[in-house]
Short mmCIF file of the C-alpha atoms (twelve columns), coordinates in Angstrom:
data_MODEL
# 
_entry.id   MODEL 
# 
loop_
_atom_site.group_PDB 
_atom_site.id 
_atom_site.type_symbol 
_atom_site.label_atom_id 
_atom_site.label_alt_id 
_atom_site.label_comp_id 
_atom_site.label_asym_id 
_atom_site.label_seq_id 
_atom_site.Cartn_x 
_atom_site.Cartn_y 
_atom_site.Cartn_z 
_atom_site.pdbx_PDB_model_num 
ATOM 1   C CA . MET A 1   129.789 146.420 83.267  1 
ATOM 2   C CA . PRO A 2   126.403 145.215 83.587  1 
ATOM 3   C CA . ARG A 3   125.944 145.006 87.599  1 
ATOM 4   C CA . GLU A 4   124.739 141.399 87.292  1 
ATOM 5   C CA . THR A 5   128.542 140.783 85.798  1 
ATOM 6   C CA . ARG A 6   130.326 141.337 88.953  1 
ATOM 7   C CA . ILE A 7   131.552 138.361 90.628  1 
ATOM 8   C CA . LEU A 8   133.670 138.616 94.306  1 
ATOM 9   C CA . VAL A 9   135.995 135.662 94.656  1 
ATOM 10  C CA . THR A 10  137.136 135.616 97.926  1 
ATOM 11  C CA . GLY A 11  140.585 133.163 98.281  1 
ATOM 12  C CA . ALA A 12  141.427 134.479 94.794  1 
ATOM 13  C CA . ASN A 13  144.874 133.580 94.961  1 
ATOM 14  C CA . GLY A 14  145.235 130.333 96.431  1 
ATOM 15  C CA . PHE A 15  145.100 127.205 94.240  1 
ATOM 16  C CA . VAL A 16  141.359 126.977 93.959  1 
ATOM 17  C CA . GLY A 17  140.897 130.781 93.134  1 
ATOM 18  C CA . THR A 18  143.772 130.731 90.672  1 
ATOM 19  C CA . TRP A 19  141.826 127.969 88.792  1 
ATOM 20  C CA . LEU A 20  138.099 129.938 89.126  1 
ATOM 21  C CA . GLN A 21  139.809 133.103 87.630  1 
ATOM 22  C CA . ARG A 22  141.101 131.135 84.860  1 
ATOM 23  C CA . GLU A 23  137.836 129.415 84.069  1 
ATOM 24  C CA . LEU A 24  135.924 132.811 84.420  1 
ATOM 25  C CA . ASP A 25  138.018 134.514 82.006  1 
ATOM 26  C CA . ARG A 26  138.307 131.970 79.571  1 
ATOM 27  C CA . ARG A 27  134.492 132.245 79.658  1 
ATOM 28  C CA . ASP A 28  134.508 136.041 79.249  1 
ATOM 29  C CA . ARG A 29  137.081 135.485 76.328  1 
ATOM 30  C CA . ASP A 30  135.101 133.005 74.632  1 
ATOM 31  C CA . GLY A 31  132.222 135.119 74.572  1 
ATOM 32  C CA . GLN A 32  130.192 132.870 76.769  1 
ATOM 33  C CA . CYS A 33  129.675 135.536 79.104  1 
ATOM 34  C CA . ASN A 34  130.580 139.363 80.050  1 
ATOM 35  C CA . VAL A 35  132.174 139.408 83.900  1 
ATOM 36  C CA . SER A 36  133.974 141.210 85.977  1 
ATOM 37  C CA . VAL A 37  135.823 139.840 88.262  1 
ATOM 38  C CA . ILE A 38  137.237 141.144 92.037  1 
ATOM 39  C CA . THR A 39  139.652 139.050 93.604  1 
ATOM 40  C CA . ILE A 40  139.928 139.272 97.360  1 
ATOM 41  C CA . GLY A 41  143.324 138.119 99.033  1 
ATOM 42  C CA . HIS A 42  146.459 138.156 100.291 1 
ATOM 43  C CA . GLY A 43  149.006 140.404 98.662  1 
ATOM 44  C CA . SER A 44  149.542 142.978 95.561  1 
ATOM 45  C CA . ALA A 45  148.008 140.214 93.220  1 
ATOM 46  C CA . SER A 46  144.290 140.964 94.484  1 
ATOM 47  C CA . ASP A 47  141.906 143.812 93.489  1 
ATOM 48  C CA . ARG A 48  141.359 144.380 97.213  1 
ATOM 49  C CA . THR A 49  143.120 143.495 100.264 1 
ATOM 50  C CA . THR A 50  140.345 142.745 103.209 1 
ATOM 51  C CA . ASP A 51  140.526 140.629 106.606 1 
ATOM 52  C CA . ILE A 52  137.335 138.517 106.445 1 
ATOM 53  C CA . THR A 53  137.663 138.193 110.102 1 
ATOM 54  C CA . ASP A 54  137.358 141.666 110.558 1 
ATOM 55  C CA . ARG A 55  133.639 142.909 110.298 1 
ATOM 56  C CA . GLN A 56  134.076 146.399 108.991 1 
ATOM 57  C CA . GLN A 57  136.391 145.559 106.944 1 
ATOM 58  C CA . VAL A 58  133.997 143.233 105.102 1 
ATOM 59  C CA . SER A 59  131.045 145.190 105.418 1 
ATOM 60  C CA . ASP A 60  132.518 148.163 103.546 1 
ATOM 61  C CA . LEU A 61  133.633 145.747 101.155 1 
ATOM 62  C CA . ILE A 62  130.501 144.450 100.257 1 
ATOM 63  C CA . ARG A 63  128.977 147.772 100.251 1 
ATOM 64  C CA . ASP A 64  131.581 149.421 98.273  1 
ATOM 65  C CA . CYS A 65  131.456 146.310 95.462  1 
ATOM 66  C CA . GLY A 66  128.213 145.651 95.058  1 
ATOM 67  C CA . PRO A 67  128.495 142.130 93.514  1 
ATOM 68  C CA . SER A 68  126.121 140.430 91.738  1 
ATOM 69  C CA . ALA A 69  127.421 137.210 93.028  1 
ATOM 70  C CA . ILE A 70  129.994 136.024 95.961  1 
ATOM 71  C CA . ILE A 71  132.229 133.116 95.311  1 
ATOM 72  C CA . HIS A 72  133.272 132.087 99.104  1 
ATOM 73  C CA . LEU A 73  136.700 130.480 98.935  1 
ATOM 74  C CA . ALA A 74  138.805 132.050 101.432 1 
ATOM 75  C CA . ALA A 75  139.276 129.425 104.154 1 
ATOM 76  C CA . ILE A 76  142.030 127.763 106.774 1 
ATOM 77  C CA . ALA A 77  141.972 125.119 103.927 1 
ATOM 78  C CA . ALA A 78  144.514 122.448 105.082 1 
ATOM 79  C CA . PRO A 79  142.633 120.057 107.535 1 
ATOM 80  C CA . ALA A 80  146.548 119.655 109.367 1 
ATOM 81  C CA . GLU A 81  147.221 123.465 109.735 1 
ATOM 82  C CA . ALA A 82  143.611 123.685 110.974 1 
ATOM 83  C CA . ARG A 83  144.237 121.074 113.265 1 
ATOM 84  C CA . ARG A 84  147.531 123.028 114.736 1 
ATOM 85  C CA . THR A 85  145.784 126.788 114.734 1 
ATOM 86  C CA . PRO A 86  141.883 125.669 115.563 1 
ATOM 87  C CA . GLU A 87  141.247 129.367 117.165 1 
ATOM 88  C CA . ARG A 88  142.462 130.601 113.901 1 
ATOM 89  C CA . ALA A 89  140.853 128.273 111.825 1 
ATOM 90  C CA . TRP A 90  137.204 128.692 113.508 1 
ATOM 91  C CA . ASP A 91  137.793 132.358 113.022 1 
ATOM 92  C CA . VAL A 92  138.526 132.445 109.686 1 
ATOM 93  C CA . ASN A 93  135.941 129.871 108.401 1 
ATOM 94  C CA . PHE A 94  133.647 130.464 110.352 1 
ATOM 95  C CA . ARG A 95  133.441 134.002 111.927 1 
ATOM 96  C CA . GLY A 96  134.581 134.975 108.268 1 
ATOM 97  C CA . THR A 97  131.900 133.450 106.779 1 
ATOM 98  C CA . MET A 98  129.394 134.842 109.584 1 
ATOM 99  C CA . ASN A 99  130.607 138.347 108.510 1 
ATOM 100 C CA . LEU A 100 130.422 137.697 104.908 1 
ATOM 101 C CA . ALA A 101 127.268 136.171 104.828 1 
ATOM 102 C CA . TYR A 102 125.394 138.820 107.001 1 
ATOM 103 C CA . ALA A 103 127.291 141.707 105.170 1 
ATOM 104 C CA . THR A 104 125.750 140.740 102.021 1 
ATOM 105 C CA . LEU A 105 122.221 140.335 103.650 1 
ATOM 106 C CA . GLU A 106 122.806 143.878 104.648 1 
ATOM 107 C CA . HIS A 107 124.440 145.817 101.849 1 
ATOM 108 C CA . SER A 108 123.624 143.751 98.464  1 
ATOM 109 C CA . PRO A 109 120.806 141.138 99.197  1 
ATOM 110 C CA . GLU A 110 120.088 140.737 95.645  1 
ATOM 111 C CA . SER A 111 123.959 139.163 95.315  1 
ATOM 112 C CA . ARG A 112 124.043 135.070 95.196  1 
ATOM 113 C CA . PHE A 113 126.105 134.273 97.828  1 
ATOM 114 C CA . ILE A 114 128.352 131.022 96.592  1 
ATOM 115 C CA . PHE A 115 129.701 128.980 99.668  1 
ATOM 116 C CA . VAL A 116 132.425 126.652 99.321  1 
ATOM 117 C CA . GLY A 117 132.434 123.932 102.321 1 
ATOM 118 C CA . SER A 118 134.007 120.585 102.237 1 
ATOM 119 C CA . SER A 119 133.089 116.756 102.192 1 
ATOM 120 C CA . GLU A 120 134.886 116.523 105.582 1 
ATOM 121 C CA . ALA A 121 131.716 117.802 106.814 1 
ATOM 122 C CA . TYR A 122 129.925 114.290 106.746 1 
ATOM 123 C CA . GLY A 123 132.892 112.773 108.937 1 
ATOM 124 C CA . ALA A 124 131.848 109.703 110.530 1 
ATOM 125 C CA . SER A 125 128.681 109.397 108.161 1 
ATOM 126 C CA . PHE A 126 130.717 108.031 105.578 1 
ATOM 127 C CA . ASN A 127 131.725 105.296 107.882 1 
ATOM 128 C CA . ASP A 128 128.165 104.728 108.543 1 
ATOM 129 C CA . ALA A 129 127.339 104.673 104.607 1 
ATOM 130 C CA . ALA A 130 130.252 101.568 104.495 1 
ATOM 131 C CA . GLY A 131 131.517 102.421 101.220 1 
ATOM 132 C CA . THR A 132 128.341 103.502 99.490  1 
ATOM 133 C CA . PRO A 133 128.359 107.068 97.951  1 
ATOM 134 C CA . VAL A 134 126.667 109.639 100.102 1 
ATOM 135 C CA . SER A 135 123.732 112.129 99.103  1 
ATOM 136 C CA . GLU A 136 123.429 115.406 100.587 1 
ATOM 137 C CA . ASP A 137 120.373 114.330 103.304 1 
ATOM 138 C CA . ARG A 138 123.592 112.494 105.216 1 
ATOM 139 C CA . PRO A 139 124.292 113.923 108.476 1 
ATOM 140 C CA . LEU A 140 126.936 116.324 109.013 1 
ATOM 141 C CA . LYS A 141 129.437 114.705 111.461 1 
ATOM 142 C CA . PRO A 142 132.618 116.172 111.300 1 
ATOM 143 C CA . MET A 143 135.437 114.395 112.610 1 
ATOM 144 C CA . THR A 144 138.210 116.769 112.336 1 
ATOM 145 C CA . VAL A 145 138.552 120.647 113.194 1 
ATOM 146 C CA . TYR A 146 138.372 121.837 109.348 1 
ATOM 147 C CA . GLY A 147 135.282 119.563 108.525 1 
ATOM 148 C CA . ALA A 148 133.857 121.240 111.892 1 
ATOM 149 C CA . THR A 149 134.462 124.595 110.803 1 
ATOM 150 C CA . LYS A 150 133.039 124.019 107.631 1 
ATOM 151 C CA . ALA A 151 129.958 122.049 108.948 1 
ATOM 152 C CA . ALA A 152 129.191 125.033 110.909 1 
ATOM 153 C CA . ALA A 153 129.583 127.789 108.359 1 
ATOM 154 C CA . GLU A 154 127.247 125.874 106.136 1 
ATOM 155 C CA . ILE A 155 124.860 125.555 108.828 1 
ATOM 156 C CA . LEU A 156 125.116 129.531 109.476 1 
ATOM 157 C CA . VAL A 157 124.411 130.059 105.544 1 
ATOM 158 C CA . GLY A 158 121.799 127.758 105.623 1 
ATOM 159 C CA . GLN A 159 119.606 129.276 108.325 1 
ATOM 160 C CA . LEU A 160 120.333 132.901 106.489 1 
ATOM 161 C CA . ALA A 161 119.084 131.454 103.450 1 
ATOM 162 C CA . HIS A 162 115.587 131.548 105.367 1 
ATOM 163 C CA . GLU A 163 116.364 134.823 106.055 1 
ATOM 164 C CA . GLY A 164 116.445 135.906 102.485 1 
ATOM 165 C CA . LEU A 165 120.143 135.204 101.585 1 
ATOM 166 C CA . LYS A 166 120.728 133.891 97.942  1 
ATOM 167 C CA . ALA A 167 122.902 130.634 98.827  1 
ATOM 168 C CA . ILE A 168 124.195 128.074 96.891  1 
ATOM 169 C CA . CYS A 169 126.270 125.934 98.943  1 
ATOM 170 C CA . PHE A 170 128.801 122.843 97.811  1 
ATOM 171 C CA . ARG A 171 129.969 119.919 99.467  1 
ATOM 172 C CA . PRO A 172 133.677 119.192 97.074  1 
ATOM 173 C CA . PHE A 173 135.035 115.770 97.831  1 
ATOM 174 C CA . ASN A 174 139.329 115.647 97.387  1 
ATOM 175 C CA . HIS A 175 140.506 117.596 94.403  1 
ATOM 176 C CA . THR A 176 143.989 118.069 92.793  1 
ATOM 177 C CA . GLY A 177 145.444 119.394 90.486  1 
ATOM 178 C CA . PRO A 178 148.774 121.267 88.956  1 
ATOM 179 C CA . GLY A 179 149.624 124.081 91.169  1 
ATOM 180 C CA . GLN A 180 148.467 122.851 94.389  1 
ATOM 181 C CA . THR A 181 150.658 122.961 97.553  1 
ATOM 182 C CA . ASP A 182 152.124 119.331 98.872  1 
ATOM 183 C CA . THR A 183 150.196 119.769 102.034 1 
ATOM 184 C CA . TYR A 184 147.966 117.307 100.316 1 
ATOM 185 C CA . VAL A 185 148.075 114.122 99.330  1 
ATOM 186 C CA . VAL A 186 148.483 113.856 95.734  1 
ATOM 187 C CA . ALA A 187 150.876 116.903 95.426  1 
ATOM 188 C CA . ALA A 188 152.947 115.383 98.324  1 
ATOM 189 C CA . PHE A 189 153.522 112.367 96.453  1 
ATOM 190 C CA . ALA A 190 154.266 113.773 92.933  1 
ATOM 191 C CA . ARG A 191 156.531 116.336 94.473  1 
ATOM 192 C CA . GLN A 192 158.728 113.646 95.969  1 
ATOM 193 C CA . LEU A 193 158.666 111.899 92.893  1 
ATOM 194 C CA . ALA A 194 159.824 114.703 90.994  1 
ATOM 195 C CA . GLU A 195 162.820 115.227 93.486  1 
ATOM 196 C CA . ILE A 196 164.069 112.337 93.109  1 
ATOM 197 C CA . SER A 197 163.682 112.324 89.230  1 
ATOM 198 C CA . GLU A 198 166.067 115.556 89.292  1 
ATOM 199 C CA . GLY A 199 168.389 113.831 91.796  1 
ATOM 200 C CA . ALA A 200 167.345 116.127 94.378  1 
ATOM 201 C CA . LYS A 201 166.246 113.395 96.958  1 
ATOM 202 C CA . PRO A 202 167.531 109.782 97.343  1 
ATOM 203 C CA . PRO A 203 164.827 107.013 95.656  1 
ATOM 204 C CA . ARG A 204 162.876 106.705 99.094  1 
ATOM 205 C CA . MET A 205 159.086 108.147 99.885  1 
ATOM 206 C CA . GLU A 206 157.847 109.021 103.030 1 
ATOM 207 C CA . VAL A 207 153.851 108.480 103.231 1 
ATOM 208 C CA . GLY A 208 151.247 108.097 105.914 1 
ATOM 209 C CA . ASN A 209 147.864 105.801 105.200 1 
ATOM 210 C CA . LEU A 210 147.620 104.118 101.989 1 
ATOM 211 C CA . SER A 211 144.738 102.117 102.699 1 
ATOM 212 C CA . GLY A 212 141.747 104.549 102.597 1 
ATOM 213 C CA . TYR A 213 139.648 105.200 99.745  1 
ATOM 214 C CA . ARG A 214 138.853 109.093 98.636  1 
ATOM 215 C CA . ASP A 215 136.815 110.611 95.924  1 
ATOM 216 C CA . PHE A 216 139.246 112.604 93.661  1 
ATOM 217 C CA . LEU A 217 138.245 115.110 91.503  1 
ATOM 218 C CA . ASP A 218 140.262 117.835 89.255  1 
ATOM 219 C CA . VAL A 219 140.125 120.915 90.133  1 
ATOM 220 C CA . ARG A 220 139.353 122.058 86.878  1 
ATOM 221 C CA . ASP A 221 136.220 120.395 87.233  1 
ATOM 222 C CA . VAL A 222 135.454 121.467 90.288  1 
ATOM 223 C CA . VAL A 223 135.591 125.187 89.464  1 
ATOM 224 C CA . ARG A 224 133.396 124.835 86.161  1 
ATOM 225 C CA . ALA A 225 130.590 124.103 88.956  1 
ATOM 226 C CA . TYR A 226 131.712 127.306 91.045  1 
ATOM 227 C CA . ALA A 227 131.443 129.413 87.766  1 
ATOM 228 C CA . ASP A 228 128.125 127.828 86.755  1 
ATOM 229 C CA . SER A 229 126.491 128.689 90.093  1 
ATOM 230 C CA . ALA A 230 127.242 132.138 89.615  1 
ATOM 231 C CA . LEU A 231 126.303 132.855 86.215  1 
ATOM 232 C CA . MET A 232 123.662 130.436 84.722  1 
ATOM 233 C CA . GLU A 233 119.856 131.290 85.781  1 
ATOM 234 C CA . VAL A 234 119.014 128.998 88.561  1 
ATOM 235 C CA . LEU A 235 115.490 128.451 89.870  1 
ATOM 236 C CA . PRO A 236 114.662 130.087 93.400  1 
ATOM 237 C CA . GLU A 237 114.625 126.252 94.686  1 
ATOM 238 C CA . ALA A 238 118.332 125.629 94.349  1 
ATOM 239 C CA . PHE A 239 119.039 128.776 97.239  1 
ATOM 240 C CA . GLY A 240 119.505 127.426 100.397 1 
ATOM 241 C CA . LYS A 241 120.557 124.186 99.097  1 
ATOM 242 C CA . SER A 242 123.981 121.856 99.415  1 
ATOM 243 C CA . TYR A 243 125.404 120.294 96.756  1 
ATOM 244 C CA . ASN A 244 127.834 117.360 96.059  1 
ATOM 245 C CA . LEU A 245 130.932 117.584 93.577  1 
ATOM 246 C CA . SER A 246 131.786 114.189 93.497  1 
ATOM 247 C CA . SER A 247 132.765 111.237 91.589  1 
ATOM 248 C CA . GLY A 248 130.788 108.627 93.313  1 
ATOM 249 C CA . ARG A 249 134.278 106.182 92.239  1 
ATOM 250 C CA . PRO A 250 136.532 106.142 95.324  1 
ATOM 251 C CA . THR A 251 139.694 105.310 95.048  1 
ATOM 252 C CA . GLN A 252 142.581 103.940 97.113  1 
ATOM 253 C CA . ILE A 253 145.324 106.330 98.026  1 
ATOM 254 C CA . ARG A 254 148.154 103.516 97.535  1 
ATOM 255 C CA . SER A 255 146.489 103.170 94.176  1 
ATOM 256 C CA . ILE A 256 146.984 107.062 93.544  1 
ATOM 257 C CA . LEU A 257 150.983 106.229 94.746  1 
ATOM 258 C CA . ASP A 258 151.113 103.573 92.592  1 
ATOM 259 C CA . THR A 259 150.040 105.630 89.347  1 
ATOM 260 C CA . LEU A 260 152.090 108.095 90.039  1 
ATOM 261 C CA . ILE A 261 155.251 106.011 90.230  1 
ATOM 262 C CA . ASP A 262 154.235 104.360 86.975  1 
ATOM 263 C CA . LEU A 263 153.917 107.763 85.351  1 
ATOM 264 C CA . SER A 264 157.671 108.642 86.680  1 
ATOM 265 C CA . GLY A 265 159.067 105.777 85.545  1 
ATOM 266 C CA . LEU A 266 161.105 105.256 88.425  1 
ATOM 267 C CA . SER A 267 161.808 102.503 90.839  1 
ATOM 268 C CA . VAL A 268 161.249 104.163 94.552  1 
ATOM 269 C CA . ASP A 269 161.302 102.467 98.205  1 
ATOM 270 C CA . VAL A 270 158.166 103.464 99.853  1 
ATOM 271 C CA . GLU A 271 158.061 103.912 103.893 1 
ATOM 272 C CA . ILE A 272 155.388 105.099 106.417 1 
ATOM 273 C CA . ASP A 273 156.577 108.228 108.229 1 
ATOM 274 C CA . PRO A 274 154.384 108.055 111.879 1 
ATOM 275 C CA . GLN A 275 154.426 112.219 111.230 1 
ATOM 276 C CA . ARG A 276 151.961 111.474 108.133 1 
ATOM 277 C CA . LEU A 277 149.746 110.165 110.194 1 
ATOM 278 C CA . ARG A 278 146.889 111.512 111.140 1 
ATOM 279 C CA . GLY A 279 144.254 110.595 114.257 1 
ATOM 280 C CA . PRO A 280 140.895 108.432 113.414 1 
ATOM 281 C CA . GLU A 281 140.430 107.807 109.561 1 
ATOM 282 C CA . VAL A 282 137.821 107.742 107.557 1 
ATOM 283 C CA . LYS A 283 138.464 104.351 105.378 1 
ATOM 284 C CA . VAL A 284 136.312 105.119 102.377 1 
ATOM 285 C CA . ALA A 285 134.755 108.975 101.279 1 
ATOM 286 C CA . SER A 286 132.811 109.054 98.543  1 
ATOM 287 C CA . GLY A 287 130.132 111.166 97.040  1 
ATOM 288 C CA . ASP A 288 127.121 111.159 94.826  1 
ATOM 289 C CA . SER A 289 126.374 114.172 92.925  1 
ATOM 290 C CA . ALA A 290 123.189 113.649 91.095  1 
ATOM 291 C CA . ALA A 291 121.688 116.643 93.044  1 
ATOM 292 C CA . ALA A 292 124.488 118.647 91.454  1 
ATOM 293 C CA . PHE A 293 123.869 117.416 87.727  1 
ATOM 294 C CA . LYS A 294 120.023 117.977 88.092  1 
ATOM 295 C CA . THR A 295 120.460 121.720 89.052  1 
ATOM 296 C CA . PHE A 296 123.472 122.533 87.109  1 
ATOM 297 C CA . GLY A 297 124.055 119.787 84.721  1 
ATOM 298 C CA . TRP A 298 127.542 119.333 86.241  1 
ATOM 299 C CA . ARG A 299 129.290 116.034 86.355  1 
ATOM 300 C CA . PRO A 300 133.233 115.203 86.176  1 
ATOM 301 C CA . ALA A 301 134.813 115.654 82.592  1 
ATOM 302 C CA . ILE A 302 138.480 114.945 83.267  1 
ATOM 303 C CA . ASP A 303 139.566 111.440 84.341  1 
ATOM 304 C CA . LEU A 304 141.962 110.558 87.280  1 
ATOM 305 C CA . PRO A 305 145.001 109.121 85.680  1 
ATOM 306 C CA . GLN A 306 144.746 112.572 82.969  1 
ATOM 307 C CA . THR A 307 145.155 114.719 86.300  1 
ATOM 308 C CA . LEU A 308 147.879 112.989 88.218  1 
ATOM 309 C CA . GLU A 309 149.818 112.851 84.596  1 
ATOM 310 C CA . ASP A 310 149.415 116.744 84.761  1 
ATOM 311 C CA . VAL A 311 150.047 117.127 88.560  1 
ATOM 312 C CA . LEU A 312 153.256 115.165 88.023  1 
ATOM 313 C CA . LYS A 313 154.655 117.407 85.296  1 
ATOM 314 C CA . ASP A 314 153.804 120.682 87.293  1 
ATOM 315 C CA . TRP A 315 155.863 119.376 89.816  1 
ATOM 316 C CA . LYS A 316 158.616 118.377 87.883  1 
ATOM 317 C CA . ALA A 317 158.712 121.448 86.097  1 
ATOM 318 C CA . ARG A 318 158.731 123.163 89.305  1 
ATOM 319 C CA . ILE A 319 161.405 121.427 90.678  1 
ATOM 320 C CA . LYS A 320 163.324 121.622 87.584  1 
ATOM 321 C CA . HIS A 321 163.306 125.356 87.579  1 
ATOM 322 C CA . ARG A 322 164.401 125.794 91.486  1 
# 
């Protein structure tokens, strides 16, 4: 394989990483590109097991692989998990990114470094925006451990871009799809409905705060942006920049639940579970993705109702086969 087709993906076995592999494989099969994917993650399914918090392991990885692009997905990604284990979240999300970025500068400086951050880095800026979609020039004011680790890592990557790191940073908004774990709101709703449908649970759903509005995307749209940024020609001005991945159309969590219930055809009771409530909540989180469209031609293509239908079908299949 020509060197320019070697893409290293950290966190490759996770929810997003799995869909990214499918997207890259599809493009390779369709003849859109000639790409070789090197998967980094836990377990035997990965091409290579690397602890990204270990500087030497990461240095050896980049030196040995010599990728043309690195898509860095590995993270403690669930906000609730980051809140429970903040030291681990900072170690993986910040130090792991630092190790990868510095190793790339040292051993593979021509590699494109694609850092996947999070819209959670905006935090209180969403409230300052009073419900309007935020653009990338809004300040990062994270309100969660996860958001803070991602904001700090993105600042580090941005600083290293001034030292020559060919970095592209993304701030994806809430995304869901088939295969997601039930630590996330859409999958949590879908799992409960699937269990009720199969008689594994009484017709009662436990939920958290339903009043917030979030900007939901399909994971299959999100990974298209990552693949594009690794494969397409981009102007040098794109390096060191951050890009929102969003729809600009916030949807209330209650509406998500109502749609899933309608799709299930069930009659259920809904109860607020105090254990599912978090701390200070952002009322409306929505993003302006004009920069991503201008640079990569990216915009979401899959409508939310279709995504929700696919998530529910996936959970029904999973529960049925247990």
